[in-house]
Steps between C-alpha positions, in 0.01 A plus 500: 500500500853455366609319819475124521266369768646336810467122510370454854481120478868450428613768745284344774641156426853640506451671837333191648785276389751736660299493821519119495863533601378611844387140558863392534493611865158347571574139402561266795840333529424150375710283273284599204580871541803485269328339200188709561697824494680386187174425319346825622797705383491331157128580477545861609781553248287343227202723576721810514657410166160434341357831623807695393488356150124561472536860617787568259328342200 
């Protein structure tokens, strides 16, 4: 009982955001691939930062 419970929601979101990086190889090679990958990487970094801060606090 002295252990803190595991926060499954934030850990699941963290693992799912890391798995989103696999989509880099799946995107077709169009002219919108560059901006799309930039926006996706900003989103993934934001979600990882949010989950890390929530888990630590």
